[in-house]
PADRENBA-926104 format. One record per residue (C-alpha): residue in three letters; z, y, x; residue number from 1. Coordinates in steps of 0.1 Angstrom, whole numbers. Example, Ala and Ser with C-alpha at 12.3 -4.5 7.8 and 13.67 -1.06 7.14 Angstrom:
2
<site resn="ala" c3="78" c2="-45" c1="123" resi="1"/>
<site resn="ser" c3="71" c2="-11" c1="137" resi="2"/>
This chain:
309
<site resn="unk" c3="341" c2="-127" c1="-517" resi="1"/>
<site resn="unk" c3="336" c2="-92" c1="-502" resi="2"/>
<site resn="unk" c3="358" c2="-76" c1="-475" resi="3"/>
<site resn="unk" c3="363" c2="-38" c1="-476" resi="4"/>
<site resn="unk" c3="367" c2="-22" c1="-442" resi="5"/>
<site resn="unk" c3="386" c2="10" c1="-439" resi="6"/>
<site resn="unk" c3="382" c2="29" c1="-406" resi="7"/>
<site resn="unk" c3="402" c2="60" c1="-399" resi="8"/>
<site resn="unk" c3="385" c2="91" c1="-384" resi="9"/>
<site resn="unk" c3="404" c2="87" c1="-350" resi="10"/>
<site resn="unk" c3="394" c2="50" c1="-348" resi="11"/>
<site resn="unk" c3="358" c2="58" c1="-356" resi="12"/>
<site resn="unk" c3="355" c2="85" c1="-329" resi="13"/>
<site resn="unk" c3="372" c2="62" c1="-304" resi="14"/>
<site resn="unk" c3="347" c2="34" c1="-312" resi="15"/>
<site resn="unk" c3="318" c2="58" c1="-311" resi="16"/>
<site resn="unk" c3="328" c2="71" c1="-277" resi="17"/>
<site resn="unk" c3="332" c2="37" c1="-263" resi="18"/>
<site resn="unk" c3="297" c2="28" c1="-276" resi="19"/>
<site resn="unk" c3="282" c2="59" c1="-260" resi="20"/>
<site resn="unk" c3="299" c2="52" c1="-227" resi="21"/>
<site resn="unk" c3="287" c2="16" c1="-228" resi="22"/>
<site resn="unk" c3="251" c2="27" c1="-235" resi="23"/>
<site resn="unk" c3="253" c2="53" c1="-207" resi="24"/>
<site resn="unk" c3="266" c2="27" c1="-183" resi="25"/>
<site resn="unk" c3="237" c2="3" c1="-193" resi="26"/>
<site resn="unk" c3="212" c2="31" c1="-188" resi="27"/>
<site resn="unk" c3="225" c2="38" c1="-153" resi="28"/>
<site resn="unk" c3="225" c2="2" c1="-143" resi="29"/>
<site resn="unk" c3="191" c2="-7" c1="-157" resi="30"/>
<site resn="unk" c3="177" c2="-5" c1="-122" resi="31"/>
<site resn="unk" c3="196" c2="-37" c1="-114" resi="32"/>
<site resn="unk" c3="190" c2="-54" c1="-147" resi="33"/>
<site resn="unk" c3="163" c2="-36" c1="-168" resi="34"/>
<site resn="unk" c3="167" c2="-60" c1="-197" resi="35"/>
<site resn="unk" c3="164" c2="-32" c1="-222" resi="36"/>
<site resn="unk" c3="131" c2="-20" c1="-210" resi="37"/>
<site resn="unk" c3="96" c2="-35" c1="-217" resi="38"/>
<site resn="unk" c3="85" c2="-60" c1="-191" resi="39"/>
<site resn="unk" c3="69" c2="-45" c1="-160" resi="40"/>
<site resn="unk" c3="33" c2="-53" c1="-151" resi="41"/>
<site resn="unk" c3="42" c2="-58" c1="-115" resi="42"/>
<site resn="unk" c3="73" c2="-63" c1="-95" resi="43"/>
<site resn="unk" c3="75" c2="-53" c1="-58" resi="44"/>
<site resn="unk" c3="105" c2="-64" c1="-37" resi="45"/>
<site resn="unk" c3="112" c2="-46" c1="-5" resi="46"/>
<site resn="unk" c3="129" c2="-70" c1="20" resi="47"/>
<site resn="unk" c3="131" c2="-79" c1="57" resi="48"/>
<site resn="unk" c3="104" c2="-103" c1="68" resi="49"/>
<site resn="unk" c3="98" c2="-125" c1="99" resi="50"/>
<site resn="unk" c3="60" c2="-123" c1="102" resi="51"/>
<site resn="unk" c3="42" c2="-148" c1="124" resi="52"/>
<site resn="unk" c3="10" c2="-130" c1="135" resi="53"/>
<site resn="unk" c3="0" c2="-158" c1="159" resi="54"/>
<site resn="unk" c3="17" c2="-191" c1="170" resi="55"/>
<site resn="unk" c3="50" c2="-182" c1="185" resi="56"/>
<site resn="unk" c3="46" c2="-144" c1="180" resi="57"/>
<site resn="unk" c3="71" c2="-132" c1="154" resi="58"/>
<site resn="unk" c3="74" c2="-97" c1="141" resi="59"/>
<site resn="unk" c3="107" c2="-86" c1="125" resi="60"/>
<site resn="unk" c3="97" c2="-60" c1="99" resi="61"/>
<site resn="unk" c3="101" c2="-50" c1="63" resi="62"/>
<site resn="unk" c3="75" c2="-58" c1="37" resi="63"/>
<site resn="unk" c3="66" c2="-62" c1="0" resi="64"/>
<site resn="unk" c3="70" c2="-95" c1="-17" resi="65"/>
<site resn="unk" c3="75" c2="-114" c1="15" resi="66"/>
<site resn="unk" c3="40" c2="-108" c1="28" resi="67"/>
<site resn="unk" c3="17" c2="-84" c1="48" resi="68"/>
<site resn="unk" c3="-1" c2="-66" c1="33" resi="69"/>
<site resn="unk" c3="17" c2="-64" c1="0" resi="70"/>
<site resn="unk" c3="-1" c2="-78" c1="-31" resi="71"/>
<site resn="unk" c3="-35" c2="-64" c1="-40" resi="72"/>
<site resn="unk" c3="-31" c2="-43" c1="-71" resi="73"/>
<site resn="unk" c3="-63" c2="-43" c1="-92" resi="74"/>
<site resn="unk" c3="-60" c2="-22" c1="-124" resi="75"/>
<site resn="unk" c3="-85" c2="-8" c1="-149" resi="76"/>
<site resn="unk" c3="-91" c2="29" c1="-148" resi="77"/>
<site resn="unk" c3="-72" c2="48" c1="-175" resi="78"/>
<site resn="unk" c3="-48" c2="19" c1="-184" resi="79"/>
<site resn="unk" c3="-10" c2="27" c1="-180" resi="80"/>
<site resn="unk" c3="10" c2="6" c1="-156" resi="81"/>
<site resn="unk" c3="47" c2="-2" c1="-152" resi="82"/>
<site resn="unk" c3="59" c2="-12" c1="-117" resi="83"/>
<site resn="unk" c3="94" c2="-22" c1="-108" resi="84"/>
<site resn="unk" c3="103" c2="-18" c1="-72" resi="85"/>
<site resn="unk" c3="135" c2="-36" c1="-59" resi="86"/>
<site resn="unk" c3="150" c2="-25" c1="-27" resi="87"/>
<site resn="unk" c3="166" c2="-53" c1="-6" resi="88"/>
<site resn="unk" c3="163" c2="-33" c1="26" resi="89"/>
<site resn="unk" c3="193" c2="-18" c1="44" resi="90"/>
<site resn="unk" c3="183" c2="18" c1="38" resi="91"/>
<site resn="unk" c3="171" c2="38" c1="8" resi="92"/>
<site resn="unk" c3="134" c2="33" c1="3" resi="93"/>
<site resn="unk" c3="105" c2="48" c1="-18" resi="94"/>
<site resn="unk" c3="69" c2="38" c1="-26" resi="95"/>
<site resn="unk" c3="41" c2="63" c1="-25" resi="96"/>
<site resn="unk" c3="10" c2="57" c1="-46" resi="97"/>
<site resn="unk" c3="-15" c2="72" c1="-22" resi="98"/>
<site resn="unk" c3="-45" c2="92" c1="-35" resi="99"/>
<site resn="unk" c3="-36" c2="91" c1="-72" resi="100"/>
<site resn="unk" c3="-33" c2="119" c1="-97" resi="101"/>
<site resn="unk" c3="1" c2="113" c1="-110" resi="102"/>
<site resn="unk" c3="32" c2="135" c1="-116" resi="103"/>
<site resn="unk" c3="55" c2="144" c1="-87" resi="104"/>
<site resn="unk" c3="85" c2="124" c1="-100" resi="105"/>
<site resn="unk" c3="63" c2="92" c1="-100" resi="106"/>
<site resn="unk" c3="42" c2="100" c1="-69" resi="107"/>
<site resn="unk" c3="67" c2="84" c1="-45" resi="108"/>
<site resn="unk" c3="73" c2="114" c1="-22" resi="109"/>
<site resn="unk" c3="109" c2="125" c1="-21" resi="110"/>
<site resn="unk" c3="100" c2="160" c1="-9" resi="111"/>
<site resn="unk" c3="79" c2="164" c1="-40" resi="112"/>
<site resn="unk" c3="107" c2="153" c1="-64" resi="113"/>
<site resn="unk" c3="105" c2="115" c1="-65" resi="114"/>
<site resn="unk" c3="139" c2="98" c1="-63" resi="115"/>
<site resn="unk" c3="147" c2="75" c1="-34" resi="116"/>
<site resn="unk" c3="156" c2="39" c1="-43" resi="117"/>
<site resn="unk" c3="192" c2="31" c1="-32" resi="118"/>
<site resn="unk" c3="199" c2="-1" c1="-14" resi="119"/>
<site resn="unk" c3="202" c2="-30" c1="-39" resi="120"/>
<site resn="unk" c3="187" c2="-11" c1="-68" resi="121"/>
<site resn="unk" c3="154" c2="-9" c1="-87" resi="122"/>
<site resn="unk" c3="131" c2="19" c1="-95" resi="123"/>
<site resn="unk" c3="106" c2="18" c1="-123" resi="124"/>
<site resn="unk" c3="73" c2="37" c1="-118" resi="125"/>
<site resn="unk" c3="53" c2="45" c1="-149" resi="126"/>
<site resn="unk" c3="19" c2="62" c1="-146" resi="127"/>
<site resn="unk" c3="-18" c2="59" c1="-154" resi="128"/>
<site resn="unk" c3="-38" c2="50" c1="-123" resi="129"/>
<site resn="unk" c3="-66" c2="74" c1="-116" resi="130"/>
<site resn="unk" c3="-91" c2="83" c1="-103" resi="131"/>
<site resn="unk" c3="-111" c2="51" c1="-99" resi="132"/>
<site resn="unk" c3="-117" c2="38" c1="-64" resi="133"/>
<site resn="unk" c3="-100" c2="22" c1="-34" resi="134"/>
<site resn="unk" c3="-64" c2="36" c1="-30" resi="135"/>
<site resn="unk" c3="-33" c2="22" c1="-14" resi="136"/>
<site resn="unk" c3="5" c2="22" c1="-16" resi="137"/>
<site resn="unk" c3="31" c2="25" c1="12" resi="138"/>
<site resn="unk" c3="66" c2="35" c1="21" resi="139"/>
<site resn="unk" c3="72" c2="72" c1="24" resi="140"/>
<site resn="unk" c3="104" c2="71" c1="43" resi="141"/>
<site resn="unk" c3="108" c2="91" c1="76" resi="142"/>
<site resn="unk" c3="109" c2="69" c1="107" resi="143"/>
<site resn="unk" c3="123" c2="96" c1="131" resi="144"/>
<site resn="unk" c3="132" c2="80" c1="164" resi="145"/>
<site resn="unk" c3="133" c2="45" c1="149" resi="146"/>
<site resn="unk" c3="99" c2="29" c1="154" resi="147"/>
<site resn="unk" c3="109" c2="0" c1="132" resi="148"/>
<site resn="unk" c3="111" c2="21" c1="101" resi="149"/>
<site resn="unk" c3="87" c2="39" c1="78" resi="150"/>
<site resn="unk" c3="50" c2="36" c1="85" resi="151"/>
<site resn="unk" c3="57" c2="13" c1="115" resi="152"/>
<site resn="unk" c3="68" c2="-15" c1="91" resi="153"/>
<site resn="unk" c3="47" c2="-38" c1="69" resi="154"/>
<site resn="unk" c3="53" c2="-18" c1="38" resi="155"/>
<site resn="unk" c3="17" c2="-12" c1="27" resi="156"/>
<site resn="unk" c3="-9" c2="-27" c1="3" resi="157"/>
<site resn="unk" c3="-42" c2="-20" c1="-13" resi="158"/>
<site resn="unk" c3="-45" c2="-5" c1="-48" resi="159"/>
<site resn="unk" c3="-80" c2="-8" c1="-63" resi="160"/>
<site resn="unk" c3="-86" c2="11" c1="-96" resi="161"/>
<site resn="unk" c3="-115" c2="-5" c1="-113" resi="162"/>
<site resn="unk" c3="-140" c2="21" c1="-125" resi="163"/>
<site resn="unk" c3="-151" c2="21" c1="-162" resi="164"/>
<site resn="unk" c3="-187" c2="24" c1="-151" resi="165"/>
<site resn="unk" c3="-208" c2="16" c1="-120" resi="166"/>
<site resn="unk" c3="-189" c2="-16" c1="-109" resi="167"/>
<site resn="unk" c3="-214" c2="-22" c1="-81" resi="168"/>
<site resn="unk" c3="-237" c2="-50" c1="-71" resi="169"/>
<site resn="unk" c3="-224" c2="-74" c1="-45" resi="170"/>
<site resn="unk" c3="-218" c2="-111" c1="-39" resi="171"/>
<site resn="unk" c3="-184" c2="-109" c1="-23" resi="172"/>
<site resn="unk" c3="-156" c2="-82" c1="-22" resi="173"/>
<site resn="unk" c3="-132" c2="-84" c1="7" resi="174"/>
<site resn="unk" c3="-101" c2="-63" c1="14" resi="175"/>
<site resn="unk" c3="-89" c2="-59" c1="50" resi="176"/>
<site resn="unk" c3="-59" c2="-40" c1="64" resi="177"/>
<site resn="unk" c3="-53" c2="-30" c1="100" resi="178"/>
<site resn="unk" c3="-19" c2="-25" c1="114" resi="179"/>
<site resn="unk" c3="-1" c2="-22" c1="148" resi="180"/>
<site resn="unk" c3="33" c2="-36" c1="157" resi="181"/>
<site resn="unk" c3="63" c2="-32" c1="180" resi="182"/>
<site resn="unk" c3="57" c2="5" c1="188" resi="183"/>
<site resn="unk" c3="72" c2="22" c1="218" resi="184"/>
<site resn="unk" c3="69" c2="56" c1="233" resi="185"/>
<site resn="unk" c3="47" c2="59" c1="264" resi="186"/>
<site resn="unk" c3="30" c2="86" c1="285" resi="187"/>
<site resn="unk" c3="-1" c2="102" c1="270" resi="188"/>
<site resn="unk" c3="-32" c2="114" c1="288" resi="189"/>
<site resn="unk" c3="-21" c2="150" c1="286" resi="190"/>
<site resn="unk" c3="15" c2="143" c1="299" resi="191"/>
<site resn="unk" c3="28" c2="141" c1="263" resi="192"/>
<site resn="unk" c3="45" c2="111" c1="247" resi="193"/>
<site resn="unk" c3="24" c2="88" c1="224" resi="194"/>
<site resn="unk" c3="32" c2="57" c1="205" resi="195"/>
<site resn="unk" c3="18" c2="25" c1="220" resi="196"/>
<site resn="unk" c3="19" c2="-10" c1="205" resi="197"/>
<site resn="unk" c3="23" c2="-46" c1="216" resi="198"/>
<site resn="unk" c3="1" c2="-62" c1="189" resi="199"/>
<site resn="unk" c3="-25" c2="-54" c1="163" resi="200"/>
<site resn="unk" c3="-35" c2="-74" c1="132" resi="201"/>
<site resn="unk" c3="-61" c2="-76" c1="105" resi="202"/>
<site resn="unk" c3="-41" c2="-84" c1="74" resi="203"/>
<site resn="unk" c3="-13" c2="-106" c1="88" resi="204"/>
<site resn="unk" c3="-30" c2="-122" c1="118" resi="205"/>
<site resn="unk" c3="-40" c2="-113" c1="153" resi="206"/>
<site resn="unk" c3="-76" c2="-117" c1="166" resi="207"/>
<site resn="unk" c3="-86" c2="-153" c1="168" resi="208"/>
<site resn="unk" c3="-57" c2="-166" c1="146" resi="209"/>
<site resn="unk" c3="-71" c2="-161" c1="111" resi="210"/>
<site resn="unk" c3="-96" c2="-180" c1="90" resi="211"/>
<site resn="unk" c3="-131" c2="-165" c1="93" resi="212"/>
<site resn="unk" c3="-148" c2="-147" c1="65" resi="213"/>
<site resn="unk" c3="-175" c2="-170" c1="53" resi="214"/>
<site resn="unk" c3="-207" c2="-156" c1="38" resi="215"/>
<site resn="unk" c3="-243" c2="-168" c1="33" resi="216"/>
<site resn="unk" c3="-273" c2="-152" c1="49" resi="217"/>
<site resn="unk" c3="-287" c2="-125" c1="26" resi="218"/>
<site resn="unk" c3="-255" c2="-119" c1="6" resi="219"/>
<site resn="unk" c3="-243" c2="-84" c1="-1" resi="220"/>
<site resn="unk" c3="-207" c2="-81" c1="9" resi="221"/>
<site resn="unk" c3="-185" c2="-52" c1="0" resi="222"/>
<site resn="unk" c3="-157" c2="-46" c1="25" resi="223"/>
<site resn="unk" c3="-127" c2="-24" c1="17" resi="224"/>
<site resn="unk" c3="-108" c2="-17" c1="49" resi="225"/>
<site resn="unk" c3="-75" c2="1" c1="52" resi="226"/>
<site resn="unk" c3="-61" c2="14" c1="85" resi="227"/>
<site resn="unk" c3="-24" c2="12" c1="77" resi="228"/>
<site resn="unk" c3="-14" c2="20" c1="113" resi="229"/>
<site resn="unk" c3="11" c2="47" c1="119" resi="230"/>
<site resn="unk" c3="-8" c2="63" c1="147" resi="231"/>
<site resn="unk" c3="-35" c2="40" c1="163" resi="232"/>
<site resn="unk" c3="-72" c2="44" c1="163" resi="233"/>
<site resn="unk" c3="-95" c2="15" c1="155" resi="234"/>
<site resn="unk" c3="-132" c2="9" c1="158" resi="235"/>
<site resn="unk" c3="-150" c2="-14" c1="134" resi="236"/>
<site resn="unk" c3="-185" c2="-28" c1="138" resi="237"/>
<site resn="unk" c3="-207" c2="-57" c1="126" resi="238"/>
<site resn="unk" c3="-226" c2="-70" c1="156" resi="239"/>
<site resn="unk" c3="-263" c2="-70" c1="150" resi="240"/>
<site resn="unk" c3="-259" c2="-54" c1="116" resi="241"/>
<site resn="unk" c3="-250" c2="-21" c1="100" resi="242"/>
<site resn="unk" c3="-226" c2="-7" c1="74" resi="243"/>
<site resn="unk" c3="-240" c2="10" c1="43" resi="244"/>
<site resn="unk" c3="-214" c2="37" c1="36" resi="245"/>
<site resn="unk" c3="-208" c2="39" c1="-1" resi="246"/>
<site resn="unk" c3="-177" c2="61" c1="-4" resi="247"/>
<site resn="unk" c3="-152" c2="83" c1="13" resi="248"/>
<site resn="unk" c3="-115" c2="89" c1="4" resi="249"/>
<site resn="unk" c3="-119" c2="62" c1="-22" resi="250"/>
<site resn="unk" c3="-147" c2="81" c1="-39" resi="251"/>
<site resn="unk" c3="-184" c2="74" c1="-40" resi="252"/>
<site resn="unk" c3="-206" c2="94" c1="-17" resi="253"/>
<site resn="unk" c3="-237" c2="112" c1="-31" resi="254"/>
<site resn="unk" c3="-259" c2="97" c1="-4" resi="255"/>
<site resn="unk" c3="-250" c2="63" c1="11" resi="256"/>
<site resn="unk" c3="-256" c2="62" c1="48" resi="257"/>
<site resn="unk" c3="-261" c2="34" c1="73" resi="258"/>
<site resn="unk" c3="-239" c2="33" c1="105" resi="259"/>
<site resn="unk" c3="-234" c2="8" c1="133" resi="260"/>
<site resn="unk" c3="-197" c2="15" c1="138" resi="261"/>
<site resn="unk" c3="-168" c2="33" c1="122" resi="262"/>
<site resn="unk" c3="-140" c2="50" c1="140" resi="263"/>
<site resn="unk" c3="-106" c2="49" c1="121" resi="264"/>
<site resn="unk" c3="-82" c2="73" c1="139" resi="265"/>
<site resn="unk" c3="-52" c2="94" c1="133" resi="266"/>
<site resn="unk" c3="-59" c2="126" c1="115" resi="267"/>
<site resn="unk" c3="-37" c2="146" c1="139" resi="268"/>
<site resn="unk" c3="-18" c2="141" c1="171" resi="269"/>
<site resn="unk" c3="15" c2="133" c1="153" resi="270"/>
<site resn="unk" c3="21" c2="104" c1="129" resi="271"/>
<site resn="unk" c3="12" c2="115" c1="94" resi="272"/>
<site resn="unk" c3="11" c2="102" c1="59" resi="273"/>
<site resn="unk" c3="-18" c2="124" c1="51" resi="274"/>
<site resn="unk" c3="-42" c2="96" c1="58" resi="275"/>
<site resn="unk" c3="-74" c2="92" c1="39" resi="276"/>
<site resn="unk" c3="-93" c2="64" c1="22" resi="277"/>
<site resn="unk" c3="-127" c2="64" c1="38" resi="278"/>
<site resn="unk" c3="-158" c2="43" c1="31" resi="279"/>
<site resn="unk" c3="-174" c2="50" c1="64" resi="280"/>
<site resn="unk" c3="-195" c2="78" c1="78" resi="281"/>
<site resn="unk" c3="-212" c2="80" c1="111" resi="282"/>
<site resn="unk" c3="-185" c2="81" c1="137" resi="283"/>
<site resn="unk" c3="-161" c2="91" c1="110" resi="284"/>
<site resn="unk" c3="-126" c2="100" c1="122" resi="285"/>
<site resn="unk" c3="-100" c2="91" c1="97" resi="286"/>
<site resn="unk" c3="-62" c2="92" c1="96" resi="287"/>
<site resn="unk" c3="-40" c2="61" c1="96" resi="288"/>
<site resn="unk" c3="-41" c2="47" c1="62" resi="289"/>
<site resn="unk" c3="-78" c2="50" c1="60" resi="290"/>
<site resn="unk" c3="-97" c2="27" c1="36" resi="291"/>
<site resn="unk" c3="-133" c2="20" c1="42" resi="292"/>
<site resn="unk" c3="-156" c2="6" c1="16" resi="293"/>
<site resn="unk" c3="-189" c2="-5" c1="32" resi="294"/>
<site resn="unk" c3="-217" c2="-28" c1="21" resi="295"/>
<site resn="unk" c3="-233" c2="-50" c1="47" resi="296"/>
<site resn="unk" c3="-255" c2="-81" c1="52" resi="297"/>
<site resn="unk" c3="-242" c2="-113" c1="67" resi="298"/>
<site resn="unk" c3="-230" c2="-113" c1="103" resi="299"/>
<site resn="unk" c3="-195" c2="-111" c1="118" resi="300"/>
<site resn="unk" c3="-166" c2="-86" c1="116" resi="301"/>
<site resn="unk" c3="-157" c2="-71" c1="149" resi="302"/>
<site resn="unk" c3="-122" c2="-84" c1="149" resi="303"/>
<site resn="unk" c3="-124" c2="-111" c1="123" resi="304"/>
<site resn="unk" c3="-156" c2="-133" c1="127" resi="305"/>
<site resn="unk" c3="-177" c2="-141" c1="97" resi="306"/>
<site resn="unk" c3="-193" c2="-175" c1="96" resi="307"/>
<site resn="unk" c3="-228" c2="-176" c1="83" resi="308"/>
<site resn="unk" c3="-235" c2="-209" c1="65" resi="309"/>
């Protein structure tokens, strides 16, 4: 048995209009439930976090996926990536993909045209990571007078774009992030006001409260080090050993150099997001957000001891 359906012009237009409105509503709300989109390769959730950096020392901050630093993103050079970012914080947020060649609407800088992520909503980022090398990602919100916002929070993580060629020769590859916590304004040496901090960490722990990095004598270890501090300078050294600098700003250097210490410092007197990724140069001065890639033999890390076994 067949049923013949007769639809008048007015009914058809009314139904079509409702369908279009429904589709538009779904398109607007995909940020909360992107069921109609292809699955993301990565999901980052921005949310408050109580971070224990040492026994009894709790930092109240905002972070990615309930951890500091955020998850390490390793991605092949030239392969497109889809990243969903969910904002569970109490203010609009945004994620900047530092050092990458991507369009301004995906770059994660609102002043360049990237949209902010409203509270409770999701933003999908879609781009092809490049160039190869050690990059990072972080919030690009403005802290202003609130030193619990923006770059002072735990919203940062390492982004390593694996090169198609020259993967390197090493026995271990280690990513370390430096950060400073509980900032407050104090008097500077020139009578100006500077940001000071109560605590400093490597990854998520204070000195003496993390597991040591264990290597064997004679191994080649590649360290990637990110200075994710908003303003503070850090020195890094390997007691009794040297770094072999293999790159700066996430890119290979033409002539690797050996140094005994690396200085990671703000690029200017004021907090800035124009921080570099550095692989170490003699007494190199780098902005907060610096990443250092350096090869070394076995010894100990200045603020995170290495056990030689």
